N, C-alpha and C positions, 0 to 999 in steps of 0.2 A: 512385674514392672518389666522383665527382660521381655516378654511377649508385646508390651506396648512400646517398647522401643525398636522392636525388630523392623517395622515399617519404615522408621526413620533410618535405621541402617541400610536397607534395601534402597531408599532413595538416594542415600549419600553416596553407596556404591554405584549406582546406575549414573549420578551426575559425574561422578569421577571418571567413569568408563565412558560417557559421552565426551567428557572433556578431553581425554586422552585421544580418542578416536577423531575428534573435531581437530585437534592440534597436528595429528599425524597427516590428516587430509590436506590442511592447510600447507604443510610443509612441502607435501608431495605434489598437491594439484593447484593450490591457491596461488593468488597473485604473488609477485615477486615482493612486493612490501611487507609481505608476512614473514618474509626469511631473512635471516642474517647472511648475507652471502659476501664473502671477502676473496680478493685475489691478491697473491703475494708474487712479486716478480723479482727475480735475482739474476743480475746480469754478472756472467763468468767469461773472462778471457780465458781462452784455453790455448791458443797458440798463435803468435805472431812471427811470421818469418819472410824474407824478401824473395821472391819469385820473379822468373822470367818467363811465364807462359805467355806464349802466342796461340790464342784459341782460333783454329781454322774452322770448326763446325760445332753446331750446337743442335742437338735433336730432343725434342721432347715428346713425351709419351705419357698418356693417362690409363690408368689399370684401376679396374673396379674388382676387389678381392671380398668374398664372403666366407664366413667360418661359423659352422654350427657344432652344437656339443648337447649330447644328451643321450637317453637311452631308447633305441630304436624299436625295441619290443614293447614299450609302453605307448599307448593311444595318447596324441596330442592333449585329449580333453583331460587326462589325468596329469601329464608332464609335458610341458612344452619344452620344446628345445631351445637352448640359448643360441642367440643369433648375433652375429658382428659382421656389419657390411661397413666397407671403407672404401674411398677414393683415393688413390694415390697418384700424385703427378711428378714425374720423373725428368731429370734433364741429365743427359750425356753430353760432356764436352770433350772434343778431339782436339789436343793441343801438342804443340812441341815446347820444351823446356830450354830457351836461348841460354839460360845461365849455364848450361853444360858446354856451350860451345867455346872453345879455347883456340889460342893463335895458332895451333899447329892444325887446327881443322880448316883453316883459310889458304889458298896458293892462287898465285897470280898466272894466269893463262898467257900465251905469247900475243894475243890479240888485246890486252890489257884489262881485259876482263877478270873476275876473280872466281874461283871454284871454291865454293863453301859446304862443307860436309855438315849435314844436320843430325842431330839425334833422333833415335825412333819416336814415332808418334806416341803418345800416351791418351789413355781414354779413364776419364773418370765421371762415375754413375752418382748421381746425387738425388736425393729426396727431397723436392723442393716445397711439397705442400701435402696435407692429409686432411681429409674431409671424412669423419665418421657420420653417416646417414641413417643407420640402423641399428641400434644397439639395444637389444632384449636380452633379459636375464631367463632362464628357464625356471618356470613356475609351477607347482603343485596346484591345480585346480584353477589355474589362472589367478591366482591370488599371493601366494608366498615364494619369493626368489629362493631358489636352492642352489642354482648354477648362476654363477656370476661370469660376467666377461670382465674381467678385471686387466689390468695395465700389462700382465705378463702374456695372457692370451692376446692383447694387442700388439705386443712386441713380437709375438711369435708369427701372427698374420703379417707383420710389417717385414720380417726376413723372408717369408715365403714370397710374398710380393715383389721384393727386391731381388731374390733369386730368378724369379720368372720373368722379371723386366730385363735383367741381364741376359737371360738367354733369348729374348725378343731382339735386343740389340746385336748379339752376337750373329744372328741369321742374316743380319744385313751389313755387318762390319767391313767386308770387302769394299762394299761401294761407298760406305761413310769414311772409309780410311783413304780412298782415292779422291773423294771430294774434299776432304780435310787437306789432303797433300797440296792439292791444286789452289786451294784458298790460300794457305799460307805462303805459297810460292809468288802469288800475286801481291800478297800484303808486302813481302820483303821486296819484290821487284819496285813496288810503289815507293816504298821507303828509301831504298839505295838510289832511285831516280832521282831524289830531291837534291842530292850531293853529285849528281853526274856519275855515279858508279854504276857499273854493269855486273851481273854475277849468274853463274850457273849454280844450281843446287843438286847436292847428291845425298842421298838418304841414307842412313847407315841402317843396311839391312842383316848385319850380322845378329841382331837381337829382334826377337818377335815383338810386336807392339803390346805395350803393357797395358793392362786394364786394371782399375782398383774402383772399389764402390766405398763410400762412407758409411760408418757404422749408423744403423738407424735405430738401435735401441733406445737412445737418450729421447727420442719423440714418442716413446710410447705412452708418456701420461697424457697425450694430447687429448 
C-alpha cells in the first residue's frame, strides 16, 4: 500500500517545490502586480530656528563612489564580489550669519557712510541627492546571496564620499571665499542703497572661516 502511494507523494512534493520556486520567481522577477509593495512615509520636524543667513555663493558637485566587498582569492565564478555604486550630489553654501551683527559692529564715518564689521564666512556642505545605480550582493555560483550590501554599508560609503567631497571643496576654498565675500558685499550695497545709505565692510579676520557638514547617516536607507 505504501509503495502504491509513493508515486503520489513524489508528485505532491514536486508540485509543492514547483509552486515555491514559481512564487519566488514571481516575487523577484515577475511584474509588480504579483507583489504586495507598500511605502510608509513619516514626516518628522527635527529643528526650527530663526536664522539670518545671507548666502553669497553656492557650489555644486557630483561624485560617483563605488564600494566592493568579497574574497579576492576566490575566482568570481565561485564567489562574486558585492558591489555598491552610488551617485552623490553635493552642495556647499558660503554664507554670513547676519544675526550675529550687533550695534557695536557699526560705526559712522566722517563722510556720512557707515563702517560695518561682518562676522566670518561660514561654509555648509550638504548632500542634496543620492542615486544608487548599481547594487549587487555577493553570490555563490551566481545563485545565492551571501554578502549583502545593506544600509550600514551604504551609510559607510556616504561618509567616505562626504569626506572626499569636503577635500575637493577645500582645495578651491580660497577662490570660493573671495567670490562669496564679493557677492555678499554687492548684495548689502544694493540693499542699503534702497534707503540711501552707504557703507564699507570689514570682515572679522580674528577667526578662520568655519566649515561644517550635515550628517548623512539618516539618508542611508535610500
